[in-house]
C-alpha positions in Angstrom: 106.7 94.4 111.9 108.4 95.2 108.6 109.5 98.8 108.1 108.5 100.6 105.0 109.1 104.3 104.4 107.6 106.7 101.9 111.1 107.9 100.9 114.8 107.9 101.9 115.9 108.0 105.5 119.0 110.0 106.5 120.7 108.9 109.7 123.1 111.6 111.0 125.4 109.9 113.5 126.1 106.2 113.7 127.5 106.0 117.2 126.1 103.8 120.0 122.5 105.0 119.9 122.3 105.8 116.2 124.0 102.5 115.4 121.5 100.6 117.7 118.6 102.2 115.8 120.2 101.3 112.4 120.7 97.7 113.5 117.1 97.5 114.7 115.7 98.9 111.5 117.6 96.4 109.4 116.5 93.6 111.6 112.9 94.7 110.9 113.3 94.6 107.2 114.0 98.2 106.3 115.5 98.3 102.7 119.2 99.3 103.0 118.9 101.0 99.6 116.6 103.6 101.2 119.1 104.4 104.0 121.8 107.0 103.9 124.3 107.6 106.8 126.2 110.7 107.5 129.0 110.0 110.0 132.7 110.8 109.3 134.0 108.2 111.7 131.5 105.5 112.7 132.7 102.9 115.3 134.2 99.8 113.6 131.2 97.6 114.2 128.9 100.1 112.7 131.2 100.7 109.7 131.2 97.0 109.1 127.3 96.9 109.3 127.0 99.8 106.9 129.4 98.2 104.5 127.9 94.7 104.7 124.4 96.1 103.8 125.7 98.4 101.0 124.4 101.5 102.8 125.4 104.8 101.3 127.7 106.6 103.7 128.3 109.7 101.8 127.4 113.4 102.0 123.6 113.9 102.6 123.7 116.0 99.4 123.9 112.8 97.5 120.4 111.8 98.5 118.2 111.1 95.4 115.3 113.3 96.8 114.2 115.0 100.0 114.3 112.4 102.8 111.0 111.3 104.4 112.9 111.1 107.7 116.0 112.7 109.1 117.2 111.0 112.3 119.6 113.2 114.4 121.7 111.0 116.6 124.6 113.4 117.3 126.0 115.0 120.5 124.0 118.2 121.5 127.1 120.3 121.0 127.3 119.3 117.3 123.6 119.9 116.6 123.8 123.4 115.3 126.4 122.6 112.7 124.5 119.5 111.6 121.2 121.3 111.3 122.8 124.1 109.2 124.1 121.4 106.8 120.9 119.4 106.5 118.5 122.4 106.3 118.5 122.5 102.5 117.6 118.8 102.4 114.4 119.2 104.5 111.3 119.1 102.3 107.7 119.8 103.1 107.1 116.1 103.8 110.2 115.5 105.9 110.0 114.8 109.6 113.1 115.4 111.7 113.5 112.9 114.5 116.0 114.0 117.1 117.4 111.8 119.9 119.9 114.4 121.2 119.6 115.0 124.9 118.6 118.5 126.0 117.9 120.0 122.6 114.4 121.4 122.5 112.2 121.2 119.4 112.3 125.0 119.3 116.1 125.1 119.2 116.1 122.4 116.5 113.5 124.3 114.4 115.5 127.6 114.2 117.9 126.7 111.4 115.3 124.6 109.5 112.8 125.9 106.9 109.2 127.0 107.6 107.1 124.8 109.9 109.3 121.7 109.9 107.8 118.6 111.5 109.9 117.6 114.5 109.8 114.7 116.9 112.1 114.8 119.9 112.8 111.4 121.5 114.8 110.0 124.4 115.7 106.3 124.0 118.1 104.4 126.3 121.0 102.0 125.8 119.1 98.7 126.2 117.9 99.6 122.6 121.1 97.9 121.5 119.5 94.5 122.5 116.0 95.5 121.4 114.9 96.1 125.0 115.0 99.9 125.1 112.3 102.3 126.1 111.8 105.6 124.3 109.7 108.6 125.2 108.8 110.8 122.3 107.1 114.2 121.8 106.0 115.9 118.5 105.5 119.5 117.5 102.3 120.7 115.9 103.6 120.3 112.4 103.9 116.5 112.7 101.1 114.7 110.8 99.5 111.4 112.0 101.4 109.5 109.3 104.7 111.1 110.3 104.1 110.2 114.0 103.3 106.6 113.0 106.5 106.5 110.9 108.6 107.7 113.9 106.8 105.3 116.2 107.7 102.3 113.9 111.3 103.4 113.7 111.6 103.7 117.5 109.7 100.5 118.2 112.4 98.6 116.2 114.5 98.9 119.4 111.9 98.6 122.1 108.8 100.2 123.7 107.7 103.7 122.8 105.7 106.1 125.0 104.3 109.4 123.7 103.8 112.6 125.8 102.4 116.0 125.0 104.5 118.1 127.4 108.1 118.5 126.1 109.2 119.9 129.5 108.8 116.4 130.9 111.7 115.1 128.8 114.2 116.5 131.3 112.8 114.1 133.9 112.5 111.3 131.4 116.2 111.8 130.5 117.1 111.6 134.2 115.0 108.4 134.9 115.1 106.2 131.7 117.8 107.9 129.6 120.4 107.8 132.3 118.8 105.0 134.3 120.7 102.1 132.8 123.9 103.6 134.3 122.3 103.5 137.7 121.5 99.8 137.3 125.0 99.1 136.0 126.4 100.9 139.1 124.2 98.8 141.3 125.7 95.6 139.7 129.2 97.0 140.3 128.5 97.9 143.9 126.8 94.6 144.6 129.8 92.7 143.3 132.2 94.8 145.3 130.1 94.2 148.4 130.3 90.4 147.7 134.0 90.5 147.6 134.2 92.4 150.9 131.9 89.7 152.3 134.4 87.0 151.3 133.5 85.9 147.7 136.2 85.9 145.0 135.8 88.6 142.4 134.8 86.3 139.6 132.0 84.7 141.5 130.8 88.0 143.0 130.6 89.6 139.6 128.8 86.6 138.1 126.2 86.6 140.9 125.7 90.3 140.8 125.3 90.4 137.0 122.9 87.5 136.9 120.9 88.8 139.9 120.4 92.2 138.4 119.5 90.9 135.0 117.2 88.2 136.3 115.4 90.6 138.7 115.0 93.1 135.8 113.5 90.4 133.6 111.1 89.3 136.4 110.1 93.0 136.9 109.5 93.4 133.1 107.4 90.2 132.8 105.4 90.6 136.0 102.2 92.6 136.4 102.9 93.2 140.0 104.3 96.5 141.2 108.0 96.7 142.2 107.0 97.1 145.8 105.1 93.9 145.8 107.9 92.0 144.2 110.3 93.4 146.8 107.9 92.3 149.6 107.7 88.8 148.1 111.5 88.4 148.6 111.4 89.8 152.2 110.7 87.4 155.0 110.0 88.8 158.5 113.2 89.1 160.5 115.2 87.4 157.6 118.3 88.3 155.7 116.6 90.5 153.1 114.8 92.5 155.7 118.1 93.1 157.5 119.7 94.4 154.2 116.6 96.5 153.4 116.7 98.2 156.8 120.0 99.7 155.6 118.9 100.5 152.0 115.6 102.0 153.0 116.8 103.8 156.1 117.4 107.6 156.4 119.5 108.9 153.5 119.4 105.4 151.9 118.8 104.4 148.4 115.5 106.3 148.0 117.1 109.6 149.0 120.2 108.9 146.8 118.2 108.2 143.7 116.0 111.2 144.2 119.1 113.4 144.4 120.7 111.6 141.4 117.6 112.0 139.2 117.3 115.7 140.2 120.9 116.3 139.3 120.5 114.6 135.9 117.3 116.6 135.2 119.0 119.8 136.1 121.8 119.1 133.7 119.3 118.2 130.9 117.7 121.7 131.4 121.1 123.3 131.3 121.9 121.6 128.0 118.7 123.0 126.4 119.5 126.6 127.4 
């Protein structure tokens, strides 16, 4: 896939997720001359990437024409100020693609002109290695070509799933948006448990990291459901069954994750209000 756009792209925010998107676009052949970045203090690695490709990192008012896409990769708290600044740049053919958690399409539309085409998306941090998954939703003003353009931009960092009901994005945020942190915590806890069981810290950390990564890759590559893969590891009256009797017991992992996802979804709804 080689990325080609109808006009300039303005990326507002080149932090972790914005930077991951930019790196993905460049890997997929997007012409750096068509990209403009607005970020007063990008991380050092992103500043180096921007400089090495000769990408214009100036005020969006220096754009040669209305951008075909404006990608908003800023914190939700900064969104209103950013939208006010970019509103004059939004043309009739511009689509605004937001990856800000909790900001609804209706709230994004308020400072923007007319019936602006808006796509709201929730990627996750594995996008930084091209293994992300993004769920996206479009408002009624988005044309088929604009949706395809946003799909290509998001596919540069992983899989894309489209939904019609924007309200589902709170649950999406709680499952896949925040989900990598749950997996990283699992690796942390597994390593700590290994140390308690007698392993040295370096070996326990290596085993936990490799096990979580390997199991995740197996899950991704396999057509079998997660429950079947779990059962395939579990021998009757064996060591895995003994461990799972704890994890799957009352108030075990299933209950903990249900409460964690509910808390994250609740916070996402609070951010949108």
